[in-house]
C-alpha positions in Angstrom: 152.1 86.6 63.3 149.8 89.3 64.9 150.6 92.9 63.7 148.8 94.4 66.8 151.0 93.2 69.6 149.2 93.4 73.0 151.3 95.3 75.6 149.0 94.8 78.5 145.7 93.0 78.9 142.8 95.5 79.1 140.2 95.0 81.9 137.6 96.4 79.5 135.7 94.5 76.8 135.5 95.7 73.2 132.2 97.5 73.7 133.7 99.6 76.5 136.8 100.4 74.4 134.5 101.8 71.7 132.7 103.9 74.2 136.0 105.2 75.7 137.3 106.0 72.2 134.2 108.0 71.2 134.5 109.9 74.5 138.1 110.6 73.6 136.8 111.9 70.2 134.6 114.3 72.0 137.5 115.6 74.1 139.3 116.2 70.8 136.4 118.4 69.8 135.3 116.3 66.9 131.8 117.0 65.6 128.9 114.7 66.5 128.5 113.7 62.8 132.2 112.6 62.6 131.8 110.7 65.8 128.7 108.9 64.4 130.6 108.0 61.3 133.5 106.5 63.4 131.1 104.5 65.6 129.6 102.5 62.7 132.6 100.7 61.4 133.9 100.0 65.0 130.6 98.2 65.7 130.8 96.3 62.5 134.4 95.2 63.2 133.5 94.3 66.7 130.7 91.9 65.6 132.9 90.5 62.9 135.8 89.7 65.3 133.4 88.3 67.9 132.2 85.7 65.4 135.9 84.8 64.9 136.3 84.6 68.7 138.9 87.3 68.8 139.0 91.0 69.9 140.3 94.4 69.0 143.5 93.8 71.0 144.2 90.4 69.5 143.2 91.0 65.9 146.0 90.4 63.4 146.5 91.4 59.8 144.7 88.4 58.4 141.6 89.3 60.5 141.6 92.8 59.0 142.0 91.4 55.4 139.1 89.1 56.1 137.0 92.0 57.3 138.0 94.0 54.1 136.7 91.0 52.0 133.5 90.9 54.2 132.8 94.6 53.5 133.5 94.2 49.8 131.8 90.9 49.0 129.1 90.4 51.6 128.2 94.0 52.5 128.7 95.3 49.0 130.2 98.5 50.3 131.5 101.0 47.8 135.3 101.5 47.6 134.9 105.0 49.1 132.9 103.7 52.1 135.5 101.0 52.8 138.2 103.8 52.7 136.2 105.8 55.2 135.8 102.8 57.5 139.4 102.0 57.5 140.3 105.6 58.3 138.1 105.4 61.3 139.5 102.0 62.3 143.1 103.3 62.0 142.3 106.2 64.2 140.8 103.8 66.8 144.0 101.7 66.8 146.1 104.8 67.2 144.0 105.5 70.3 144.7 101.9 71.6 148.4 102.5 71.0 148.2 105.9 72.9 146.5 104.1 75.8 149.3 101.5 75.9 147.0 98.6 75.0 148.8 97.5 71.7 152.0 98.3 70.1 151.1 98.2 66.4 148.2 99.3 64.1 147.1 96.3 62.0 145.0 98.7 59.8 147.9 100.5 58.3 149.6 97.8 56.2 146.2 96.6 54.9 145.1 100.1 54.1 148.4 100.9 52.4 148.3 97.8 50.2 144.6 97.8 49.2 143.4 101.4 49.5 146.2 103.4 48.0 143.9 105.5 45.9 142.9 107.5 49.0 146.3 109.2 49.3 145.6 111.8 46.7 142.0 113.0 46.7 141.0 115.1 43.6 139.2 117.9 45.4 137.0 118.2 42.4 139.7 118.7 39.8 139.7 115.1 38.7 136.9 112.6 37.9 137.3 110.3 40.9 135.9 112.5 43.7 133.8 110.3 46.0 131.4 112.9 47.3 127.9 113.2 45.9 127.7 115.6 43.1 124.2 116.9 42.2 123.3 118.6 38.9 122.8 122.4 38.7 119.0 121.8 38.3 119.0 119.7 41.4 120.7 122.4 43.4 118.1 124.9 42.0 115.3 122.5 43.2 116.9 122.1 46.7 117.3 125.9 47.3 114.0 126.9 45.7 112.1 124.3 47.9 113.2 126.0 51.2 110.8 128.5 52.6 112.7 129.6 55.7 114.9 132.5 54.7 117.7 131.6 57.1 118.0 128.1 55.8 117.7 129.2 52.2 120.4 131.9 52.7 122.7 129.3 54.5 122.5 126.7 51.8 122.7 129.2 48.9 125.8 130.9 50.5 127.4 127.4 50.8 126.7 126.7 47.2 127.8 130.1 45.8 131.1 130.4 47.8 132.2 126.8 48.4 133.1 127.7 52.1 133.2 125.1 54.9 130.4 125.0 57.5 132.8 126.2 60.2 133.6 129.2 58.0 129.9 129.8 57.5 129.0 129.9 61.2 131.8 132.3 62.0 130.7 135.0 59.5 129.8 138.2 61.3 127.7 141.0 59.8 130.7 143.2 59.8 132.6 140.8 57.6 130.3 141.5 54.7 131.0 144.2 52.0 127.6 144.8 50.5 129.1 147.2 47.9 131.5 144.6 46.5 129.3 141.6 47.4 132.2 139.9 49.3 132.9 138.3 52.6 136.2 138.4 54.6 136.3 135.0 56.4 137.9 134.5 59.8 141.6 133.3 59.7 141.8 129.5 59.5 144.8 127.1 59.2 143.3 125.3 56.2 142.6 128.5 54.2 145.0 130.9 52.5 142.8 133.4 50.7 140.0 134.6 53.1 138.1 136.7 50.6 135.1 135.1 48.9 132.4 136.7 46.7 128.7 136.2 46.2 126.3 137.3 43.4 123.1 139.3 43.1 120.7 136.4 43.7 122.6 135.4 46.8 122.5 139.1 48.0 118.7 139.2 47.6 118.1 136.1 49.7 120.6 137.3 52.3 118.8 140.6 52.7 115.5 138.8 53.1 117.1 136.8 55.9 118.5 139.9 57.5 114.9 141.3 57.7 113.9 138.1 59.6 117.0 138.3 61.7 116.1 141.8 63.0 112.7 140.5 64.1 114.4 137.7 66.1 116.7 140.0 67.9 120.3 139.0 67.5 122.4 138.8 70.6 125.7 139.3 68.8 127.2 140.2 65.4 126.7 136.7 63.9 125.2 136.5 60.5 123.3 133.3 61.1 121.5 132.9 64.4 119.0 130.6 65.9 115.6 131.3 67.3 117.2 132.1 70.6 119.2 134.9 69.0 122.6 133.3 69.4 125.2 132.1 66.8 124.4 128.7 65.3 127.1 126.0 65.3 128.4 123.4 62.8 125.9 120.8 63.9 123.1 123.2 63.2 124.4 123.6 59.7 124.7 119.9 59.2 121.2 119.2 60.5 119.7 121.9 58.3 121.4 120.7 55.1 120.4 117.1 55.7 116.8 118.0 56.6 116.2 119.8 53.3 118.3 117.4 51.2 116.4 114.4 52.6 113.1 116.2 51.9 113.8 116.5 48.1 115.4 113.0 47.8 119.1 114.1 47.7 120.1 112.5 51.0 119.3 108.9 52.1 120.0 108.7 55.9 119.4 104.9 55.8 122.2 104.2 53.4 125.8 103.4 54.4 127.1 104.5 51.0 128.9 107.8 50.9 127.4 108.6 47.5 123.9 108.5 48.9 124.6 111.2 51.5 124.4 114.9 50.9 126.4 116.9 53.6 127.5 120.5 53.9 130.8 119.6 52.2 129.0 118.5 49.1 128.4 122.2 48.4 132.1 122.8 48.2 132.5 119.9 45.8 129.6 121.3 43.7 131.1 124.8 43.7 134.5 123.5 42.6 133.2 121.1 39.9 130.9 123.5 38.1 133.5 126.3 38.1 135.9 123.8 36.5 133.3 122.7 34.0 132.6 126.3 33.1 136.3 126.5 32.2 137.4 128.9 34.9 141.2 129.0 35.3 142.4 126.5 37.8 144.4 129.1 39.7 141.2 131.2 40.2 139.3 128.2 41.5 142.1 127.4 44.0 142.1 131.1 45.1 138.4 131.1 45.7 138.6 127.8 47.6 141.4 129.2 49.7 143.8 126.4 48.7 147.5 126.9 49.6 149.7 127.4 46.5 152.4 124.8 46.0 154.2 125.5 42.8 156.7 128.4 42.7 155.0 129.9 39.6 151.7 130.0 41.5 153.2 131.4 44.7 154.7 134.4 42.9 151.7 134.9 40.5 149.6 137.7 42.0 145.8 137.4 41.2 144.2 140.8 41.0 141.2 141.1 43.3 138.9 142.8 40.7 139.9 140.2 38.1 139.0 137.4 40.5 135.6 139.0 41.3 134.7 139.5 37.7 135.7 135.9 36.8 133.6 134.7 39.7 130.6 136.6 38.5 131.1 135.3 35.0 131.5 131.6 35.9 129.3 131.0 39.0 126.2 129.0 38.1 122.9 130.9 38.3 120.0 129.1 40.1 117.1 131.5 39.5 116.1 131.6 43.1 
């Protein structure tokens, strides 16, 4: 019995439904990279269902299980890649439900039964994190290979603070405390503690970038600007990271495997993992990451600012750049 019950027959074919969904993603202010990642599994499922003479609207649970087997056995996709694909497909079916085209989401029961391990990501504290993790020496090679001071400063700051790319692009000059070597990030729903620190080698590269920034002529207070003088955006950060990571062999744009990709979020994974391996207290790592505290003992345990800064300087990996 089909799990996705058709409510009304759409006048559009599957290709058009994909186009409409991706346009809806744009309206929801998703990044270009996220939309690209959503598109790939939709096209794959579309071709798979077409060979079975069915469509998105009429696909049932058995069709989705067959697609899962196809990805695993024929395409040799990693478990993490399959998880990402099913996340995108589930979002697509939620869109079809929203548009009144189907009543149920056939992805959910299959995802729940076969992909349970994605309910609790480790965020670097366990050994099953799917994101690409590079060695300290590889990070040193990546940063040292960059000649452009803006790009070098961007990637080094991502590595040394573990901040997200949206947090990076929103940093203003006035947010930086050069005496303490700290940055007060803009308020964000996903972040509790907004204070992050950086070290002396990061400060040296940042100051070299600031000299170049003055020559460009900034149009606002943004720390990172483009050649036009305006604030860069998240896509600029992504493109910059991928460009340099590809050049040194850390990113394979032709691979569909998550572990072959090096994105801005991999810096956050690197930051977390190597602080943990250096034996920094878990509570300090969570504070630097801006994670929300959950346990009562954590909520009422005050972490001293100076103690956190000194711990950061003691444990953050040095790259010699």
